C-alpha positions as a Python dict, from the first residue, in 0.01 Angstrom:
ca = {
    (1, 'M'): (0, 0, 0),
    (2, 'K'): (279, 138, -215),
    (3, 'V'): (508, 424, -113),
    (4, 'I'): (850, 544, -223),
    (5, 'I'): (1109, 526, 56),
    (6, 'N'): (1452, 672, -15),
    (7, 'G'): (1386, 648, -387),
    (8, 'K'): (1269, 286, -392),
    (9, 'Q'): (914, 155, -413),
    (10, 'N'): (806, -30, -98),
    (11, 'D'): (489, -204, 14),
    (12, 'I'): (384, -111, 366),
    (13, 'K'): (71, -187, 564),
    (14, 'E'): (-208, 65, 537),
    (15, 'G'): (-252, 315, 820),
    (16, 'L'): (113, 314, 929),
    (17, 'I'): (224, 619, 1125),
    (18, 'V'): (575, 763, 1099),
    (19, 'V'): (704, 614, 1424),
    (20, 'E'): (587, 266, 1316),
    (21, 'L'): (764, 306, 984),
    (22, 'L'): (1084, 401, 1166),
    (23, 'N'): (1049, 95, 1389),
    (24, 'D'): (1000, -128, 1084),
    (25, 'F'): (1329, 3, 944),
    (26, 'G'): (1509, -27, 1278),
    (27, 'L'): (1557, 349, 1306),
    (28, 'K'): (1530, 561, 1619),
    (29, 'A'): (1326, 881, 1606),
    (30, 'P'): (1570, 1108, 1795),
    (31, 'V'): (1844, 1062, 1534),
    (32, 'T'): (1630, 1036, 1219),
    (33, 'V'): (1495, 1312, 998),
    (34, 'V'): (1178, 1225, 806),
    (35, 'E'): (1068, 1407, 494),
    (36, 'I'): (736, 1329, 327),
    (37, 'N'): (658, 1474, -15),
    (38, 'G'): (925, 1740, 29),
    (39, 'R'): (817, 1849, 378),
    (40, 'I'): (1037, 1785, 682),
    (41, 'I'): (819, 1634, 953),
    (42, 'N'): (844, 1767, 1309),
    (43, 'K'): (930, 1496, 1559),
    (44, 'D'): (613, 1576, 1757),
    (45, 'E'): (412, 1454, 1453),
    (46, 'F'): (587, 1114, 1437),
    (47, 'G'): (324, 953, 1662),
    (48, 'T'): (19, 1080, 1472),
    (49, 'L'): (106, 1143, 1107),
    (50, 'R'): (-5, 860, 877),
    (51, 'I'): (185, 755, 567),
    (52, 'L'): (-47, 764, 265),
    (53, 'E'): (-52, 572, -64),
    (54, 'N'): (209, 704, -312),
    (55, 'D'): (384, 923, -53),
    (56, 'A'): (752, 990, -119),
    (57, 'V'): (936, 938, 210),
    (58, 'E'): (1298, 1016, 282),
    (59, 'L'): (1453, 871, 598),
    (60, 'I'): (1780, 1041, 691),
    (61, 'R'): (1985, 912, 980),
    (62, 'F'): (2282, 1091, 1128),
    (63, 'V'): (2585, 873, 1194),
    (64, 'G'): (2893, 981, 1385),
    (65, 'G'): (3240, 891, 1280),
    (66, 'G'): (3554, 1029, 1139),
}
């Protein structure tokens, strides 16, 4: 199924939940903000919220440094 992730079209498997998407991208939930269709997703929804066809997903990871 097709979704937009960080501005680029991607094909992902149908029925994927947020935490699985993060795993596929090698991202860890505690340090990643997920926005779907303009709504910031609460971390307690990561294990249940499904990504749907044509969703626009933004994955934002915080990185330390100087």
